[in-house]
C-alpha positions in Angstrom: -4.6 -12.8 0.7 -2.8 -15.3 -1.1 0.2 -16.2 1.2 3.6 -17.1 -0.5 5.2 -18.6 2.4 8.5 -19.1 0.2 11.0 -18.9 3.1 11.1 -18.0 6.9 12.5 -14.8 8.1 15.7 -14.9 10.3 16.9 -17.9 8.1 19.6 -17.9 6.0 17.8 -18.4 2.7 16.0 -15.0 3.7 19.3 -12.9 4.1 20.8 -14.1 1.0 17.7 -12.6 -0.6 17.8 -9.5 0.5 21.6 -9.5 -0.1 20.8 -10.2 -3.9 17.8 -7.9 -4.0 20.4 -5.2 -2.7 23.0 -5.9 -5.3 20.1 -5.5 -7.9 19.7 -2.3 -6.3 23.4 -1.3 -6.9 22.6 -2.0 -10.5 23.9 -5.6 -11.1 21.3 -6.2 -14.0 22.5 -10.2 -14.6 21.3 -10.5 -11.1 18.0 -9.1 -11.8 17.5 -11.1 -14.5 18.4 -14.4 -12.6 16.6 -13.5 -9.8 13.3 -12.6 -12.1 13.6 -15.9 -13.8 13.7 -17.9 -10.8 10.2 -16.4 -9.4 8.6 -17.1 -12.7 6.4 -19.5 -11.2 5.7 -17.1 -8.1 4.6 -14.4 -10.8 2.5 -16.8 -12.9 0.6 -18.0 -9.6 0.1 -14.6 -8.4 -1.2 -13.0 -11.5 -3.7 -16.3 -11.8 -4.9 -15.9 -8.0 -5.8 -12.0 -9.0 -7.4 -12.9 -12.4 -9.0 -16.3 -10.8 -7.8 -18.1 -14.1 -5.1 -19.8 -15.5 -2.6 -18.1 -16.9 0.4 -18.5 -19.0 3.5 -17.0 -20.3 1.7 -15.8 -23.5 -1.0 -13.9 -21.7 -0.8 -10.1 -21.6 -1.2 -10.4 -17.8 1.8 -11.8 -17.5 3.6 -9.3 -19.1 2.2 -6.8 -16.9 3.2 -9.2 -13.8 6.5 -9.4 -14.7 6.9 -5.4 -14.9 5.2 -5.1 -11.5 7.3 -8.0 -10.0 10.6 -5.8 -11.2 8.7 -2.8 -9.8 8.3 -4.3 -6.4 12.2 -5.1 -6.5 12.9 -1.6 -6.7 10.1 0.1 -4.0 10.4 -3.0 -1.7 12.4 -1.7 1.9 15.1 -3.4 2.2 16.0 -1.9 5.8 12.7 -3.5 7.5 12.3 -7.3 8.0 9.5 -7.5 5.9 7.9 -9.9 3.3 9.3 -9.5 0.0 6.9 -11.8 -1.7 3.5 -10.4 0.2 4.6 -7.0 -0.9 5.4 -8.2 -4.4 1.8 -9.8 -4.5 0.3 -6.5 -3.6 2.1 -4.5 -6.5 1.5 -7.1 -8.8 -2.1 -7.1 -8.0 -2.9 -3.4 -8.2 -0.5 -3.0 -11.5 -3.3 -6.0 -13.1 -6.3 -4.6 -11.9 -5.0 -0.9 -13.4 -4.4 -2.9 -16.4 -8.3 -4.5 -16.4 -9.5 -1.2 -15.7 -7.5 0.4 -18.8 -8.7 -2.3 -20.8 -12.3 -2.4 -19.6 -12.1 1.4 -20.9 -11.1 0.4 -24.3 -13.9 -2.1 -24.3 -12.3 -5.0 -23.6 -14.7 -7.6 -21.3 -13.4 -8.2 -18.2 -16.1 -9.2 -15.5 -16.8 -6.7 -12.9 -16.1 -9.2 -10.2 -12.0 -8.6 -11.2 -12.5 -5.2 -9.5 -13.3 -6.5 -6.4 -10.9 -7.6 -3.7 -9.0 -11.1 -4.7 -9.2 -11.0 -0.5 -12.5 -12.1 0.9 -11.4 -10.1 3.8 -10.1 -7.1 2.4 -13.3 -5.5 1.2 -15.1 -6.2 4.4 -11.7 -4.5 6.2 -12.3 -1.2 3.6 -15.8 -0.9 4.2 -15.3 -1.1 8.1 -12.7 1.6 7.8 -14.8 3.8 6.1 -18.0 3.0 7.9 -16.4 4.6 10.9 -17.2 7.7 10.0 -20.3 7.1 8.3 -18.9 6.5 4.8 -20.0 3.7 2.8 -18.2 2.9 -0.8 -20.0 -0.1 -1.9 -22.7 1.6 -3.9 -20.5 4.6 -4.6 -18.7 3.9 -7.8 -17.0 7.9 -6.9 -15.9 6.3 -3.3 -14.8 3.2 -4.6 -12.2 4.8 -7.0 -10.6 6.9 -4.6 -10.4 4.0 -2.4 -8.7 2.1 -5.0 -6.0 4.8 -5.7 -5.8 5.6 -1.6 -4.9 2.1 -1.4 -2.4 2.0 -4.5 -0.7 4.8 -2.4 -0.7 3.2 0.5 1.2 0.0 -0.5 3.7 2.0 -1.7 4.7 2.6 1.8 3.5 -0.7 3.4 0.4 -0.1 4.6 -3.0 -1.5 3.9 -6.6 -0.2 4.9 -6.6 -3.2 7.4 -3.3 -2.0 9.3 -5.2 1.5 9.6 -8.1 -0.5 11.3 -6.3 -1.7 13.9 -3.3 0.9 14.0 -5.8 3.9 13.8 -6.1 6.4 17.1 -9.7 5.6 18.7 -10.4 9.0 20.1 -11.2 12.7 18.7 -8.3 14.3 20.5 -5.7 11.6 19.3 -7.1 11.8 15.6 -6.9 15.7 15.6 -3.1 15.4 17.1 -2.4 13.0 14.0 -3.7 15.2 11.4 -2.0 18.2 12.8 1.4 16.1 12.6 0.4 15.2 9.0 -0.3 19.1 8.3 3.5 19.6 9.5 4.6 17.3 7.4 3.2 19.2 4.5 4.1 22.4 5.8 7.7 21.3 5.8 9.2 20.7 2.6 12.0 18.8 3.6 10.1 15.9 5.9 7.6 15.8 2.9 10.8 15.1 0.9 12.2 12.4 3.5 8.4 10.7 4.0 8.2 10.0 -0.1 11.9 9.1 -0.2 12.3 6.9 2.3 8.4 5.7 2.7 9.0 6.3 6.3 7.8 8.8 9.1 10.7 11.3 9.6 10.4 10.9 13.4 13.7 12.2 14.7 12.8 15.6 12.5 9.3 15.5 13.8 10.3 15.4 17.2 12.1 19.0 16.6 8.9 20.4 15.7 6.0 18.8 17.2 5.4 18.5 21.2 4.6 14.7 21.3 6.6 11.9 22.4 8.5 9.6 20.5 6.3 6.5 21.6 3.3 8.5 20.1 4.4 8.9 16.5 5.5 5.2 16.5 2.5 4.1 17.7 0.5 6.0 15.1 2.9 5.8 12.4 0.9 4.8 9.6 -2.0 6.7 10.3 -0.1 9.6 10.0 1.6 8.5 7.0 -2.4 8.0 5.7 -3.4 11.1 6.6 -0.9 13.0 5.1 -0.7 10.8 1.8 -4.7 11.8 1.8 -4.3 15.7 2.5 -1.6 15.9 -0.1 -4.0 14.1 -3.0 -6.8 15.3 -5.0 -9.4 12.5 -3.2 -12.3 14.8 -2.1 -14.3 12.6 -0.6 -11.1 11.1 2.0 -10.3 14.9 2.0 -14.0 15.4 3.7 -13.3 12.6 6.2 -10.0 14.4 7.4 -11.8 17.8 7.5 -14.9 16.2 9.5 -12.7 14.3 12.2 -10.5 18.2 12.7 -13.6 19.5 13.2 -14.6 17.0 16.1 -16.3 14.3 14.6 -16.8 10.9 16.0 -14.5 8.5 17.9 -13.3 5.4 15.9 -14.9 3.5 18.3 
């Protein structure tokens, strides 16, 4: 992924940016407009990177990038020490790809390469995650579409498939445990609403209803959220993966 290290975490300018985001979220429209204008170059470069071509403010895709950046402002979790620009990059990328897909259906011509990952390593990690359970999506349009949708959902929670490759539990029992926890969240409407609203695993609430340690929940946080999103979705192939794992599918090693 293209990295935009425009500031370093922990330095005053990072804190100032978080303060700016908080003001914007509290309804400061002038601050929002100013922040967007200040980041115009970032938006142009990100859109250009996704399209692999030069863009200017006259391009329709730039307008999509502006809307996506505005969306990122609203969705970024200011309570975490995260990287707002990398998060924004992801949001802009998926909104541009959405736009391209829509226009392709309406006969506007784009090369198929636009639908592939803009990160040369990202596609490899996607395939690795799925091949763990014997699923290959590179030659299957239906599976590829599911992964596209799933990755959009994950991005809203600050998670990527690459994260899941490294952070998922490795053994059958641990996988089934996490799936059971995910189902517990879905069966508790209050917990599900908390997850959807905060985009964070409601660990303190979960500890009251599941017999696992806080450490276990924290260690498997991303995987539990991912499984919860899959079960809640209508993604048949990925739900098949969950069902397979529940029935004792192979370890992730």
